[in-house]
C-alpha positions in Angstrom: 37.5 17.9 -20.2 37.0 14.4 -18.8 34.2 12.1 -19.9 33.0 9.9 -16.9 30.7 7.0 -17.2 29.3 4.5 -14.5 27.6 1.5 -15.4 26.1 -1.5 -13.6 27.2 -0.5 -10.0 25.9 -1.2 -6.7 27.2 1.2 -3.9 26.8 1.3 -0.2 24.4 -0.4 2.2 22.6 1.9 4.9 25.5 4.6 4.8 26.3 6.7 7.6 24.9 10.3 7.9 26.3 12.9 5.3 27.8 10.4 2.9 26.6 10.8 -0.7 26.6 7.9 -2.9 27.4 10.0 -6.1 28.5 13.7 -6.0 29.1 15.3 -9.4 31.0 18.7 -9.0 32.7 20.9 -11.6 32.3 18.3 -14.3 30.8 17.6 -17.7 29.9 14.6 -19.9 28.9 12.3 -17.0 26.6 9.1 -17.6 25.3 7.1 -14.8 23.2 4.0 -16.0 21.6 0.7 -14.9 23.1 1.0 -11.3 21.8 0.9 -7.7 22.8 3.1 -4.7 21.9 3.1 -1.0 23.2 6.0 1.0 22.9 7.9 4.3 22.6 11.3 2.2 22.1 12.2 -1.1 22.0 9.2 -3.5 23.1 11.3 -6.5 23.7 15.0 -6.1 24.8 17.6 -8.8 26.8 20.6 -7.6 28.1 23.8 -9.0 30.0 24.2 -12.4 28.5 21.0 -13.9 26.9 20.4 -17.2 25.7 17.6 -19.6 24.9 14.9 -17.2 22.8 11.8 -18.1 21.3 9.5 -15.5 19.1 6.4 -16.5 17.8 3.4 -15.2 18.8 3.7 -11.6 17.6 2.3 -8.4 18.0 4.4 -5.2 17.1 3.2 -1.7 16.8 5.3 1.5 19.2 8.3 1.5 17.8 11.7 0.3 17.2 10.8 -3.3 18.2 13.1 -6.3 19.5 16.6 -5.7 20.6 19.5 -7.5 22.7 21.8 -5.0 23.0 23.1 -2.5 24.2 26.3 -4.7 25.1 29.7 -3.7 26.1 29.1 -0.1 27.8 32.1 1.5 26.6 34.1 -1.4 28.7 32.4 -3.8 28.7 34.1 -7.4 27.8 32.7 -10.7 27.1 29.2 -10.0 26.0 27.3 -13.0 24.5 24.0 -13.6 23.3 23.1 -17.2 21.9 20.4 -19.3 21.1 17.9 -16.7 18.8 14.8 -17.5 17.4 12.1 -15.2 15.1 9.5 -16.5 13.8 6.1 -15.3 14.6 6.4 -11.7 13.1 4.2 -8.9 13.3 5.3 -5.2 12.5 3.2 -2.2 11.8 4.8 1.2 14.0 7.9 0.5 13.3 11.4 2.1 12.8 13.0 -1.3 12.2 12.0 -4.9 14.0 14.9 -6.7 15.1 18.2 -5.0 16.7 21.5 -6.1 17.9 23.6 -3.2 19.7 27.1 -3.4 20.7 29.4 -0.7 19.4 33.0 -0.3 21.6 35.7 -1.7 23.4 33.6 -4.2 23.8 34.0 -8.0 23.9 31.9 -10.9 21.5 29.8 -12.9 20.2 26.2 -13.1 19.0 25.7 -16.7 17.5 22.9 -18.7 17.0 20.3 -16.2 14.6 17.3 -16.5 13.4 14.7 -14.1 11.3 12.1 -16.0 9.8 8.9 -15.4 10.2 8.7 -11.6 8.6 5.7 -9.6 8.5 6.7 -5.8 7.9 4.1 -3.2 7.1 5.5 0.1 9.2 8.6 -0.1 8.5 11.4 2.5 8.2 14.2 -0.1 7.7 13.6 -3.7 9.6 16.6 -5.0 11.0 20.0 -3.7 12.2 23.3 -5.1 13.7 25.1 -2.2 15.2 28.7 -2.8 15.2 29.4 0.8 17.6 26.7 1.8 19.4 27.5 5.0 19.9 24.7 7.4 21.2 25.5 10.9 23.7 22.6 10.7 25.7 24.6 8.0 24.8 28.1 9.1 24.1 28.3 12.9 23.9 32.1 12.9 20.8 31.8 10.6 20.1 33.5 7.3 18.5 36.8 8.5 21.3 39.0 7.1 21.2 37.5 3.5 19.4 39.2 0.6 16.0 37.6 0.4 15.5 39.0 -3.1 18.6 37.6 -4.7 18.4 34.0 -5.5 20.0 31.5 -8.3 17.6 31.7 -11.3 15.9 28.5 -12.2 15.1 28.3 -15.8 13.4 25.4 -18.0 13.2 23.0 -15.3 10.8 20.2 -15.9 9.1 17.3 -13.4 7.5 14.9 -15.8 5.6 11.7 -15.2 6.1 10.9 -11.4 4.1 7.8 -10.0 4.0 5.9 -6.9 3.6 7.0 -3.2 4.5 9.4 -0.5 4.1 9.5 3.3 4.0 13.1 4.2 3.7 15.6 1.2 3.5 15.3 -2.5 5.5 18.6 -3.2 7.1 21.5 -1.5 7.8 24.7 -3.9 9.5 27.9 -2.7 10.5 29.6 -5.7 12.1 33.2 -5.7 13.6 33.5 -9.0 11.8 30.8 -11.3 11.1 30.9 -14.9 9.4 28.0 -16.7 9.3 25.5 -13.9 6.9 22.8 -15.1 5.0 19.9 -13.5 3.4 17.4 -15.9 1.7 14.0 -15.3 2.0 13.7 -11.6 0.1 10.9 -10.1 1.3 10.3 -6.6 -0.8 8.9 -3.7 -0.6 9.4 0.1 0.2 6.2 2.1 1.3 5.2 5.7 4.8 4.0 6.4 5.8 1.9 9.3 9.6 3.3 8.9 8.9 7.0 9.4 12.0 8.9 10.4 12.3 10.7 13.6 11.9 14.1 12.1 10.8 15.7 8.8 13.0 17.1 6.3 13.3 20.8 6.2 10.6 22.5 4.3 8.1 19.6 4.7 5.0 19.9 6.7 3.1 16.8 7.7 -0.3 16.7 6.3 -3.1 15.2 8.0 -4.0 11.8 6.4 -7.4 11.8 4.4 -10.4 11.1 6.5 -11.8 7.5 5.5 -15.3 7.7 3.9 -18.2 7.5 6.5 -20.1 4.4 6.1 -23.9 4.9 5.5 -25.9 3.8 8.6 -27.8 0.4 8.1 -31.5 0.8 7.2 -33.9 -0.6 9.9 -35.3 -4.1 9.1 -39.0 -4.5 9.5 -40.3 -8.0 10.6 -41.6 -10.0 7.5 -45.2 -10.5 7.9 -46.5 -14.0 7.5 -49.6 -14.6 5.3 -52.7 -16.4 6.5 -52.1 -19.0 3.7 -48.5 -19.9 4.8 -49.6 -20.0 8.5 -52.3 -22.7 7.8 -50.0 -24.6 5.5 -47.2 -24.5 8.3 -49.9 -25.9 10.8 -50.8 -28.7 8.5 -47.4 -29.7 7.9 -46.8 -29.8 11.6 -50.0 -32.0 12.1 -48.8 -34.5 9.3 -45.3 -34.8 10.8 -46.7 -35.4 14.2 -49.1 -38.1 12.8 -46.4 -39.7 11.0 -44.2 -39.8 14.0 -46.9 -41.6 16.2 -47.5 -44.3 13.4 -43.8 -45.1 13.3 -43.7 -45.3 17.1 -46.7 -47.7 17.0 -45.2 -49.8 14.3 -41.9 -50.1 16.3 -43.9 -52.1 19.1 -44.6 -55.0 16.8 -42.3 -57.7 15.1 -39.3 -56.5 13.3 -38.3 -58.5 10.1 -35.0 -57.2 10.0 -33.9 -58.3 13.6 -30.7 -60.0 13.4 -29.3 -63.3 15.2 -29.8 -63.0 18.9 -32.3 -60.5 18.8 -35.4 -61.2 20.9 -38.6 -60.9 19.2 -41.4 -59.0 20.8 -44.5 -60.7 22.3 -47.4 -61.9 20.1 -50.1 -59.5 19.1 -52.3 -60.7 21.8 -49.6 -59.4 24.3 -48.9 -63.1 26.0 -47.0 -66.3 25.3 -48.6 -69.7 24.5 -47.9 -72.8 26.6 -44.9 -74.9 25.3 -43.2 -71.9 24.2 -40.0 -70.5 25.7 -39.8 -67.1 27.0 -40.3 -64.5 24.2 -41.3 -67.2 21.7 -44.7 -67.0 19.9 -46.8 -69.6 18.1 -48.8 -68.6 14.9 -52.5 -68.6 15.2 -54.4 -71.6 13.8 -55.9 -71.3 10.3 -59.7 -71.8 10.1 -61.2 -73.8 7.3 -63.9 -72.2 5.2 -67.3 -73.9 5.9 -68.8 -75.8 3.0 -72.1 -74.0 1.8 
């Protein structure tokens, strides 16, 4: 019995296809905490004959997220995975959030598994239970000859407290032999994604995005009616403004007290110059003495 612990690790950058970041097989008492992984396949995967695994506070980017399996390939017998706990997991733009995949015709059990407190950032599918797993890349002849009724038993599996966003499908569930598979506090929303992969993963069907709400048609605007009083007031105001402008124009033809040096004063109020004055000069009119009575 070997105890393995991984803490504070950063592994891989955009890894090549079919390269898992951490693959745990035939192991027990494994702890992975406070680490980040970027992969070209499964970021963390649990395979047969594994038990007592604790994964917490990890950040996973791209890749295929967290997986259990595949189990039961080529009708393998009595493959067991037991006591697996994932908590406080953040995934950025991965294919899946959490996934369990078992082959048709296999036998064994996956028991007491919890995926809890997952934050998903634009994953393609939130979570998957796939008991019809049979990719052509691993079995080109197909799975028609396998017993569809026989499958690995899934027992006491919990998906709890999932938040964030997906770009294609919230969940895909294909159970053949499931008992107490629970989903609780799932709060995922659909979003668009500029970095969509060329093809969808197996088992996922692209859903049409929700139609945007229709805006209500604008209500017709009726012309505002002007009252007779406001029309009369407007006409009176216009007449007053015109009279004021005319008076200002007339006063502008007289002498200006504010004319600066070099400005030519206008002609006298009689419209002519007096003898002895230069051009443009005017003489004040003589004052008349009052006659004695």
